[in-house]
Every structure is written in C-alpha cells, then in structure tokens.
Backbone bond lengths (Angstrom), bond angles and torsions (degrees), N, CA, C in turn:
res aa  C-N    CA-C-N  psi(-1)  N-CA   C-N-CA  omega(-1)  CA-C   N-CA-C  phi
1 M - - - 1.461 - - 1.514 108.31 -
2 A 1.297 115.73 124.65 1.448 119.82 -174.44 1.528 113.88 -111.78
3 L 1.324 117.99 13.02 1.462 118.87 177.68 1.522 109.51 -74.18
4 S 1.305 115.66 125.93 1.464 119.67 -178.33 1.529 110.56 -80.87
5 K 1.308 114.68 160.36 1.465 120.55 177.38 1.529 110.16 -61.74
6 E 1.325 117.10 -37.23 1.464 121.49 179.98 1.528 111.06 -62.34
7 L 1.340 116.94 -41.54 1.456 120.49 178.17 1.526 110.67 -66.22
8 L 1.311 116.86 -43.73 1.468 120.28 178.90 1.523 111.65 -61.82
9 D 1.332 116.66 -33.19 1.465 120.37 179.79 1.527 112.57 -67.64
10 I 1.339 117.68 -29.33 1.463 118.84 -176.99 1.530 113.10 -98.23
11 L 1.334 118.17 -16.31 1.459 120.18 178.59 1.523 110.72 -72.04
12 A 1.322 115.10 143.27 1.466 121.13 177.28 1.524 108.33 -138.73
13 C 1.293 116.07 157.90 1.460 121.28 177.20 1.534 108.08 -63.19
14 P 1.331 117.76 127.77 1.463 119.06 -179.97 1.533 113.87 -68.83
15 K 1.313 117.13 -18.25 1.473 119.98 -178.72 1.527 111.57 -84.71
16 C 1.331 117.13 -52.47 1.471 120.06 -174.87 1.528 113.57 -107.86
17 K 1.328 116.32 -6.79 1.476 123.60 -177.47 1.524 112.30 65.94
18 G 1.342 116.64 17.66 1.458 121.70 179.71 1.521 112.31 -87.76
19 D 1.308 115.30 -179.47 1.456 122.16 -179.51 1.518 111.12 -69.94
20 I 1.328 114.60 147.54 1.456 121.48 172.83 1.514 107.86 -125.13
21 S 1.322 116.49 158.83 1.458 120.24 179.02 1.518 110.05 -143.84
22 L 1.318 114.99 158.81 1.460 120.30 177.00 1.510 109.14 -72.47
23 N 1.335 116.75 143.92 1.462 119.03 173.68 1.526 108.52 -75.77
24 G 1.293 117.42 175.35 1.460 122.07 -176.03 1.512 114.73 -58.31
25 K 1.328 117.03 -35.19 1.466 120.69 -179.18 1.519 112.25 -88.50
26 E 1.326 117.69 -1.34 1.463 124.73 -179.66 1.528 112.66 56.81
27 E 1.344 116.40 37.53 1.459 119.51 177.28 1.522 112.27 -115.36
28 N 1.334 117.05 -5.21 1.458 122.48 179.33 1.526 109.37 -144.08
29 L 1.331 114.77 157.25 1.455 121.66 171.02 1.519 107.34 -105.31
30 V 1.320 116.90 140.46 1.463 121.35 -173.96 1.521 109.91 -124.60
31 C 1.340 115.04 133.67 1.458 121.40 169.39 1.521 106.36 -107.56
32 Y 1.321 116.00 111.36 1.468 119.69 -178.40 1.526 111.86 -77.38
33 N 1.343 118.23 -21.37 1.469 120.64 176.47 1.524 111.07 -67.50
34 C 1.339 116.31 -47.25 1.470 121.80 -178.64 1.520 112.34 -90.33
35 K 1.328 115.61 -11.35 1.468 121.72 -175.62 1.532 110.97 58.08
36 L 1.358 114.88 47.47 1.455 122.24 178.57 1.520 110.38 -120.80
37 V 1.338 115.20 149.81 1.463 122.84 178.55 1.521 107.74 -118.90
38 Y 1.329 115.59 126.77 1.454 121.98 177.44 1.527 108.44 -107.39
39 E 1.318 115.89 125.49 1.458 121.59 -176.78 1.536 111.13 -75.44
40 I 1.321 115.05 151.38 1.457 121.86 172.59 1.517 106.71 -112.92
41 R 1.340 115.97 118.98 1.470 121.07 -179.96 1.517 109.41 -116.26
42 E 1.315 116.32 124.34 1.468 122.45 179.20 1.532 110.69 50.54
43 D 1.322 115.80 45.59 1.467 124.22 178.71 1.532 113.74 66.64
44 I 1.333 118.33 18.27 1.461 122.38 178.14 1.523 108.63 -118.42
45 P 1.338 117.92 118.91 1.466 119.84 177.75 1.529 110.40 -70.77
46 I 1.313 116.42 129.18 1.464 122.40 178.31 1.529 107.23 -93.71
47 M 1.324 115.43 95.00 1.462 121.47 -172.33 1.531 111.48 -98.72
48 L 1.323 116.20 49.80 1.459 122.08 177.94 1.525 108.67 -107.58
49 I 1.313 116.68 127.83 1.466 120.82 -177.85 1.524 110.44 -59.44
50 D 1.321 117.36 -39.22 1.471 121.00 -178.68 1.527 112.66 -65.22
51 E 1.331 117.68 -23.60 1.464 121.08 -178.67 1.529 112.34 -97.83
52 A 1.317 117.01 -5.97 1.464 120.61 179.81 1.533 110.09 -70.45
53 K 1.325 114.65 150.44 1.468 120.65 178.15 1.517 108.94 -113.48
54 P 1.332 117.24 150.43 1.473 119.10 178.14 1.525 110.77 -66.76
55 L 1.308 115.44 143.54 1.461 122.35 176.72 1.505 108.74 -72.48
56 K 1.327 116.55 131.00 1.477 120.97 -179.16 1.496 110.81 -90.18
C-alpha cells in the first residue's frame, strides 16, 4: 500500500465530505458516516460515489 499519511489526511468522502480511513487490510478506504467503501486500484483511490460499495 503506497498511500501516504499526507494523502490520507486530505482525502474526504465525496458524498458527505467526512473523514475516511483505511480498512484493516489497507486495500479500501471506508467512510463510516455514509457506510461506503471506496476501492484502491493500483495505489489510486477511486473516490467516485457511483463506484463505492456499501459497507458490510
């Protein structure tokens, strides 16, 4: 996982503008407010609401 702490500090959920965090395996970003999961592909966070998956 190559996402830097600085990048994580400035990223926000595109839906609610709230905080996001890495999941335990560091392969997805999670917004617990919206209960959405944003995938990380090839070290690039896909921050599109239409591509987000519901948090299980």
